[in-house]
N, C-alpha and C positions, 0 to 999 in steps of 0.2 A: 504493500500500501504507499502511494507517496504522498507524503504529509508536507504540511506547509513549513515546516522546520525543514525538512529536506529540500525543498525548493529555494528556501532563502539561503541555504547553505550551498547550493549549486549555482546559484546566480553570479554571486561573487566570485567563484572559482573559474566559471566561464568566462565571464569580463577580464579575470587576470590572465587566462589564456589567449583570448584574444589580444590583449597588450604584448604578453610574451613574443606570440607568432610575429607581431608587427615588429618588435623590436629585433628578432632575428632576419626578418626579410630587409629591413634597413642595412643592418649588420653586413648581409651578404651582399647587396648592393654595393658598400662603401667599400669591401674587401676585394672587389673584382679587381684584378690585376689590368694595367693600361694596355692596350693593344694599340698599333699604329691606326686601325681603322678607329677605334675610341678616341684616340689624341686628337686625330683631324676632326673628328666630327665636332670638338670642342672649340668655341669663339675665344680669343684672348681675355674677353670679360668674363666669360664663363669659367677660365680657368682660375682668375682671381677670386670670383665668387665661390669656387671650392675652397680656396684657401682660408678666405673671410668664415666659411661656414665652418670648415675644420678647428680654426681658431676659437670660435665660440663653443665650441665642444670642449675645447682644451680649457677654457678659463673657467666654464661652469661646470668641470668634473664629469663631463658625460662622453670621454672619448669611447671610439668605436674598439672591441678585441676584435682582432682576426688571428688567422692561422696565418704566422709568420713563414713559417717552414715550408706551408704549402706554395705561399706566394716565393717563396726563392725558387723553389723548384719551379714553379710556372715560369719566371721571367730569366732563367738561367740561361736560356739561347737567344734573349732578345730583350730590349727594353724599348717604352715609348712614353717616357715620364711627360707630364703635360706642362711641368714649370719647375724654374731653377730659382733656387735662392741663395743669393751670395750674403752670408752672414758672419758674426764675429765668432771666433773659436772659444769664446767664454762657455763654460761647462753647463751655465744656468739657462740656456736658451738654444738647444738642438731645435733645427728647424722642421725636422719629422715630426717631433714632439708637441712643437708651439702649434703647428697647424694640423696636427693630428693627421699625418699622412702615414702609408705603409711602404711597403717595399717595391720599388720601381715607380712612384709615384712623381719623386721630385729629385732632380739632381741638387745638390747641396755643396756649395763651394764657401769653404771657412777658414777666414784669416783674422787675426788680431784686428780688430778696428774696422772689418767690412768695408775696405777700401777696394778699388780696382785698378790693376795696371796691366801691360800687356799679356803677360800669362795668362791673368782671370779672364781677361776679355777674351783671349784665344779659346780657353775653354769653354765659355759662355757661346762663341760662334759654331764651336760644334755641336752645343747643345741646342741650339737655335737652328741653323742651317741646315746641318746633318741629320740631327735626332728629332728635330720639329716641336720642341716645345713652344707653348702658346703664350707663355709669360715667364717675364724675369721679375723676382723682389728684391730689393736692397734691402737688408733687414739690420737696422740699427737696435740699439738698446739705451735705457738708461744706467749709469753710474758704470759705464764703461771705462774700465783699467786702462787701454790703449788710447783712449781720448784722453785721459788724464796724464798719460806718459807723453804724450805728444804736445799739449798745452805746457806741460813742464819742461820740454825739449830733454827728455831723458838721453843719455847717452850710456849706452850698455849693449856692447859686442855688436851683433846683427842686428838686433833690435834697434838700434839706432837708424839704420836704412829701413827698416821696416815704417817705423814711426814716421821717418821723412814722408811718407807716401800721404800721413794725414794734416802736415803743417799746413798746407793750402787751406785746407777748411778752417784750422785755427786761425790763421791770418784774415781771411775773408768774411769771418762771423762778424756781423753788426750787433756789437753788445754794448750797452752803457751799465758800466759798473765792472768789479774786480775781475778782470780776465786771468783767473787763475784755476788751478786744479782743485782748490778749495772751496770753489763756488760753483754749487750744485747745479746753478741754474746756466752759469756759463758754461760747464761741461755738458749740460742738455741742450744747449744751443749749439755748440759745437758740433756735438753727434748727430744733429739733425741737419746741419750744414753738409758734415762729411756724406750722409746718406745722398743729398741732392746732387751734390757733385759727382760722386758715384753714378746716380741715374742718369745724368746729363753726358758723362764721358763712355759710357754705354753704347751711344751713338755716335758722339763727337769723334772716337778713335775707332768707329767700326762701321764702314758701309755697309758690310752684311745686315748689322742690325738695326742700322738706319733704313736699308730698304725695305727690310721686313716690317719694320713699324710704318712706314710709308703706304706699304701695300695692305694694310690692316691683319698682318698675320702674325703679329706680335707686339704685346704690352708691355711696357717696362715702368715699375712704378717702386717709390721707395715707402719704407713702413718703419714703425718704431715699436718695439716690444717693451713692456715694463714687467720687468722681473718679479715686482711683487704681486700684481695679480694675473699676470699671465697674458694680457690682453694687448694685441697688436692696433695700433692706431695705424692706418693707410693715409697717405699724403694726398691730396685731392691733385 
């Protein structure tokens, strides 16, 4: 005999099953590896949108769990990532985690201070022209040690030459106040200027990237990652 109590108990269970099934379906969709066809079907704006959605998941604690070993096997013979991220080497901001992306989704180019120079631009030309990524994001972050070092003009072995790539951003930052590494507002201003300069250089120093942007096949944007909240703010 079906009692009212039985029905009342089953209805929540049924609803929970529907929610669980929808979450599994969403996870399966998020975990599908990128193929060349899937990559080409994305517009540059859609590629940026996927990164924004992934960061929202990360910042809200709703990241998608995937079978990474299965993804590794699926991508072992080829890759078709939809975006490339130029980020800082800081241990607190791995792009794949910050944007909730998985194996085969994005190229990740990381160096102290997330600047660009000839070798990095060449690597990104491979990503854009050869592999076909639809977007490049230059990702800076707050409280960046490399930015502080460039502001203070630190001299330390090979790091001296590395930080020299950031000095132009220090010098071109318009700021009224103390221009030293102890001023967090100035550090933030330089970090943002450094991102903007990198975004500009990716087309100024690359006819390949410039042509792709002109054709509407590539979008290059800057963004800043807040280490405390996990939130990425994209530049307009």
